[in-house]
N, C-alpha and C positions, 0 to 999 in steps of 0.2 A: 504494500500500500504506500502511495506517495506521501511526502510530508504534508502537502496541501490537504489530501483526503483525511489523513490522521488528525490534522488540525481541525478540520470541519467536524469530524466525528466527536472529538473530545470537547469542542466548544458547544456542540449541540447537547451533549451529555451534561456539561456544566450548566448550560442555560436551564435545562429541566430541573437540575438540582437547585439552582438559584430560585426558580419559581416555587419549588417545593418549600424551600426555606422561608420565602416570603409568606406563602399560604399558612404554614404552621405558626409562624410568629404572629401574623395578623389575627388568626383565629384565637391564639392564646390571649392576646391583649383585647380583642373585641369581646371575648367571652368573659374575661376576668376584670381587667382594670379599665376597659373601655377608654384607653388612652389614644385618642385620635392623633396627637402629636407624634407619639412613638411610631404608630403605623405609617404616618406620612413620611417620617424620616427613613424608615425602612424602605418604603416605596421609592424615595428619592435616591437611596443608596443603590438599589437594584437598577433603577433607570440610568444612573450614572455609569454603572459597570457595563450596561448594554452599549452605551455610546463610546466607551473608551477605545474600542478597537478601530475607530476611524483615525486614531492618532498614527503618525508615520513611524514611530519608533517605540521599542519597549520602554525606554526611559520616560517618554511622554505619557504612556499608559499608566505607569506606576506613579507618576506625579499626580495624574488625575485621580487615581485610587486614593492616595494619601489625602488629597483635598476632600474627596467625598467622605472618607472615614472621619476626618476632623469635623465636618458638618454633621455627620450622623451622631457622633459621640458628644457633640458640643464641647470639643477640646480646643485648647489654645493652639496646639501644634502636634506634630507626630513625626516619627522616624520609622521608615520601613526598611527592614534588613531581609533581603531575599538570599536564600542559601541553596547550593547545589546538593545533590544526594550525598556527596561525601562530606558535607558540612562546611565547605568553603563558601565564603561570601561572594555572591555574584553581583548584587546591586545594593546600594545604600542610598535611599532617597529621603530627604528631609523637607518638610514644608512648615513654614511659620516658626522655625527654630533657627538658632545660630549655628554656624559652622563648627564651633567648639563643641556644642551639644551633640552634633552628628558624630564627630570623631570620638567622643566619650562613649556613645552607644556602640559604635563600631568596635572600639577596643574591648569593651566588656563582652560583646558577643564572640569576638575572636578568641577570648579566653574562656569561652563556654559559660559565661555568667549571663543568665537570662534576666535577673532582677536588676533594674536600674533605678536608683533613687530619683524620685520625682516623676516617674513614668509608670503607667499601667501597661504591663506586657500582655499582648494578645498573641498566643502562638498560632501559627499558620501551618496547615498540613494538607497533604494530597494523598489519598488512599492510605492513610495511616502513617505516612512518612513526613517528618518535619521539613518544611520548605522555607522557614523564616519566622520573623516576629514583626508585629506592628506595635510600636511603642507610642502611647498617648500621653500627653502632658497638659497641665493646666486644667485638669478636671476638678469640678467642685467636689468637696468631701462626700456629699450625698448624691452625687451624680448616678443616674440609672445604670451607667456602665459599671459602676463599682458594686451596686446593690442588686442588680438583676443578672444572674448568670445566663439566662436565656438570651438576653439582649447582647451580651458579650459574645455568646456563642454564634449568633447569627452574623455578627460583624466578622468573626473569625472565619465562618464558613464562606461568606460571600467574598471577603478579601482573599481567601485562599484560592477560590475559583478564579478571581480576577488575575492573580499572580500567575496561576497555571496557564490561563488563556493567553496572557501577555507573552509568556515564554514560548508557547506553541506557535502563536502568531508570528513572533519574531523569528523563530527558527524557519517557518515556512517562507517568510519574506526573504530571509537571508539565503536560503537554498535557491529560491527563484533567481535572485540576483547573481549568485555564483554560477548558476546554470547559464544565465544569459551572457555572462562574461566569457564562459567557455565557448558558447556558440559564436560570439563575436571574434574570439581568437581564431577559431577554426575557419570562420568565413574569411578573415583577413589572410590566413595562410593559404587558403584555396585561391585567393586572388593574386598570390605570388609573393607576399611579403610577411615576415614575422613581425608582430607588434613590437614597438619600441619598449625597452625595459622600463623607462620612466613612465610611460603611459600605463603599463601594467601595475606598477607599484602604487601609482596614484589611485587607480580604481580599486585595488585590493584594500588599501587603507580605508577607503570610504565604505566598502561592503562589509569588511570584517569589524568595523567600528573600533579601530585601534589607533594608538598615538603615532606609530611610525611603522614603515615597512622598508626592508632592504632586500635587494637582489644581488647575490654574490655569484660569480662565475669561477669555477675551478680552473686554474691555469693548467693546460695539458702538460706543459713542460715541467712544472713544479708541483702540481696537485694542490695548490694553495688557493682557498677561496678569497677573491678580491671583490669588494663591493663595487658594482658598476652602476647601480641606480638606487635611489633612496627617496622616500616621501615622509614628510612630517618634521616638525621643528626639532625633535630630539635626535634625529638622524641627519640633520643638516650638515653639509660639507663632509659627509663620510665617504663619498665616492673615492675609490682608490685605496681605502683602508684594507689591510690584510687581516684575515681572521685566523685564529690559532686553532688548529685541528687536533693535534696530539694531546691526548689526555683530557679532552673536553667533551661536552655533550654534542658538539658538532660531529666528532668522530662517531659517536653513537648513532646519530641520525643518518649519516652517510652509510655507515656499516649495516645498520638494521633495515635501511630503506623505509623507515616509518617515521612519522612526526614525533618529536620529543618536546615536552613542555619543561621549561626551566624557570626557577624562581627569580634568578637575577642573571641576565645574559652577560652583563659587563664583566663578571668575575672571571678574569683570565682568558677571555675569548677574543679580545681585540689586540692588535698591534698598531695603535693609531700613531700618527705623527706627533712629534714633541709638542706638548701644550694642548693637545686636543682632548675633549671630554666625550668619551663614548656614551651612548644611551644605556640606561640600566633599567631594571625592573623585570617583571614576568614577561616571558617570550615563548613563542612556538617556533620551533625549527622545522622547516618543511623541505625535505630533500626532493630535488627535481632531477631524476636520474635518466639521462638521455643515452640512447644506444649509439647514435651516429653524430656525436658532438660532445662538447664539454658539459659536465654535470653542473647543476646550479643549486643554490641554497636560498630559499625565501625565509625571511625571519619577520614575524609579526610581534610588535612590542606594545605593551600597555604600561603606562606610568601614571596611574590615577587611582583614586579610591575605588574599592570594589573591582579590582583589576583582574581577578582570576579568569582563566579561560575555561569555558564549559566544554564538556566532552563533545557535544554536538557541534560546537563551533570549530573545534579542531578537526573533526571528521569532514566537515564541509570544505574547509581550507585544504585539507590533505587531498580530497578528491579533485579539487581544482589543480593542485600541484601535479597530480598524475596526468590531468588533461594537458597541462603545459608541456610535460615530457613528450606525450604523444604528438602534440602540435609541433614541437621542435624536431622530432624525428621525421614527421611528414614534410616539414619545411626543408630539412636536410636532403630528403629523398628527391624532392622537386628540384632543388638546386643541383643535385648530382645529375639528374636527368638533363637539366639545362646545360650543365657543363659538358655532358657527352655530346650534345648537339653542337655546342660551340667548338669542342675539340675536333669533331669531324670537319667542321667548316674550316678551322685553322689548319688542320692537316692537309686539306685540299689546297688551301692558299699556299702553304709551305711547299707542297709538292709542285705546284705550278711555278712558284718562284725558282725552285731548284732545277726543275726539268727544262724550263724555257728561258727565264730571264738570266739566271746565273750562267747557264751554258752559252747563251748568245754573247753575254759580256766577256766570258772567258775566251770565246773564239775571236771576238773583236780585239781583245788585248793581245792574243797571240799574233793576229794578223798585223796589228800596228807594230808590234815588236819586230816582226820580220821585215816590215818596211823600213823601220829605223835602222836596222843593221845593214840594209842594202844601200843606204844613202851615204854619200861621201861628205856631205855638209854636216859638220859636228854640231853646230848650233841647232839646226832643225832636228837632227837626230835626238839631241838631248831633250828638246821640247816634246817630241813624240814619246820618248821613254818616260818623261814626267807624267804625261797623260796616261800611259800604261800603268804607272804606279798608282795613279788616282783610281783607275778602273779596279786594280787589285784591292784598294781600300774599300771601294764600293762593294765588291764581292764579299769581303770579310764582314762588312756591316750587314749585308743581306743574310749571310750565313748566321750571324749572331741573332738577327731578327727571327730567322727560321727556328733556331733553337729555342728562343723565347716563346714563339707561337706553339711549338710542339711540347716544350718542356714544362711550362707552368701548370697546365692542367694535368699533364701526365703524371706529375708527382703530387697531385692533390690540390692544385690550384691555390698555392700559397699567395695571399693577396699582398704580401709586403711590398713588392716592386710597384704594383699598380697603385696602392694606397699612397706610398711616398712620392711617386711621380705625379700623382694628382695634387698632393700638397705642394709640390715643387712648382707645378704649372700655375696654381692659384697664387703662389708667392710672386709670380711675375707681375701681377696687377699691383701688389703692395710695394714691391721694390723697384719696379721699372725695368727689370732684367730677369733672365731665367738662371737661377743658381745651377752650378754644375753638380751632377750627382754620379757617384760611382758605387758599384757593389763588388765586394771581394769575398771569396770563399763561397761555400754552399748556402747562401742566404735563403734562397727560395725553397730549398728542400728541407730546411731545419726550423724556420721561423713560422709559428702557427698564427692563426688569425688574430688572437687576442694580444699577443706580443706585438704584432704588426700594428694593431690599433694604438697600443701604448706609444710606439715609435712615431706614428703619424700625429698623435696628439702632442707629443713632445716637440716634434719638428715644427708643427704649426705654431706652437707657443714661442719657440725660438725665433721664428721669422717675424711674428707680430710684435714681440716684446724687445728682443735683443737687436736683431739686425735693423729693424726700423729705428731703434734708438741711436745706434752708433753710426747710422748713415753710411753703410757699407756700399761700395761700388762693385764688389766681387765677392761671391760666396761659393764655397765648395763643401759638399756633404759626402761623407764616405760611410757606407754601411757595410760591416764586415763580420764574418763568422770565422773563428779559429778554435777548433776543438769544440768545447761546450760554452764558449764565451761569445756573446753578441755585443758589438760595439757600434755606436753611432757617433761620428765626429763631425762637427761643423766648424769651419774656419772662415773668417771674413777679413777684409782689410779696413774695417771701420776705424775712424780716428777720433772718436768722441769718448772721453773718459767716463767711467760709470758714475751714476749718481746714487743717492740712497735708495731710490725705488728699484734700481737694477740690482743692487746688492741684496736688498730684501727678497727680490725674486730668486736670486741664486740660493739664498738660505732656505727658502721654502721648497724649491725644487730638490735640493739636497735631502731635506727631511723626507719628502715624498718618495724619493728614490730609495732611501734607506729603509723606510717603512715597508716597501715592496721587495726588499732584499736585493736592491740594485745600488749603483753608485753613480754620482754625477759630479764632475769637476768643471769649473768654468774660470777662465782668466780673461779680463777685459783690457782694452788698450790702455797702456801706461802703467799697469800694475806691475810690481816687482816680482820677478820669477825667482825660483830657488837659486838659479845661477847668478842672481844679482842684476841681470839685465832687465830692461823694461819690455813688457809684452807689446807686440805690434798687432793691432787688430784684436779680434775676439776668437777664443778657442773654447768650445764646449764639447766635453766627452761624456757620453752616457754608456755605462757598462752593465750588462745583465747576464745572468746564467741561463743556459738552456736546459739544465738538468732538471 
């Protein structure tokens, strides 16, 4: 049975029970005390509970309930404490009372103390199991709620039904929203693109009703989760932070392939940059295990009163995490299919270049070389040989292009070259010239997509912050792999000394690199080197491990 149908059945059952409670109490008072005021207040309470579920959230429903209970009991204020089956507090709602009073009630209930000075405790239950307490304050000494057990009982019964209904309604709404998000993700994947990580965490934060959400991707080369997208104030600026796996609940979540709930996520799970404050508090770790791509880890945070995660919330979020994994695999399969189509096309182009263009150029070069040797005029002969040499250079460049056409996709379509060349091309508009770029070593066969993204982001920032600052007229970028070490080096001929902003940028980038297990060194024009000489231009070297 679906959550919506279960919700409808339970609410129908509860409505009948509420009508029964009203009929019993009204008969009791009509037949005994003939108290029209009490009967009217009971009718108003039941009427209020009927209209509560037009509210958009469980919190709004519970606030309406507490207001209705205050009116029914003629109380100055009230605090509702809702509890999960395991006794953990799920909601604390106060009306017409101060924040300090709410915290006092919460603290006592947390310590299993049901009696609170100055409050009348009304226990709430569902099918014989406790689901919380309603605490009333400001009651007159001779108030009917104190002297009439039947009246207190009907309040307890109707309030219990309202809390139960609110919980079921909320679960049904939440399931519907998670399902709709899953449909939207698959629809976007079928259209050819995977949703942006930032869009996903923004929507998950709203649906799960949490304070923050982070999405970390495990680096293929190092197996370390690095936060790539975050939503919520307490996770602000956490992109790029590295998570600690060994000996933490993260290892348990990834190893068990099941969600893990932790009381305080910040405890030893972050490796943030110097001076950064990681979010803390209860969290749910959701592993997203992908067959044809890097695994991911979604974390939901709550940092507020009544922050415990209910089991049904965890189940719904975990189901969506599984949908994310399937969508990622489907997206990878589609991209693989597209790569095969492109590879076939590139292979045809490469074959045509090799079989026709290069062969014709080679033949033309041989013919010209023969002509040059037959001439007696040295100057003309040298000019022809110079053109032959140019033809040889063209052939070498064409062969290099053929290797790139055939090689990049054949070894898994490493995007590092295309990403960095795209950044380089865009830098032309910023700088007024195209920086020179060279690749050394097996860059394309060893650098995966996520490290390539890191390099592209770094290079983009170098161009926009550093090169634009020092007014360089020439730039060279070298990307190289030697063994298990990846290096990106940028050199320019800028002649403007660094200012405080540029030095602060260098310090920040060093910290970020260290936080991710990398290194970054930068020297600016005019700065003293270890040799004692002054630096000419700017040199920035980023070094990372491929292990």
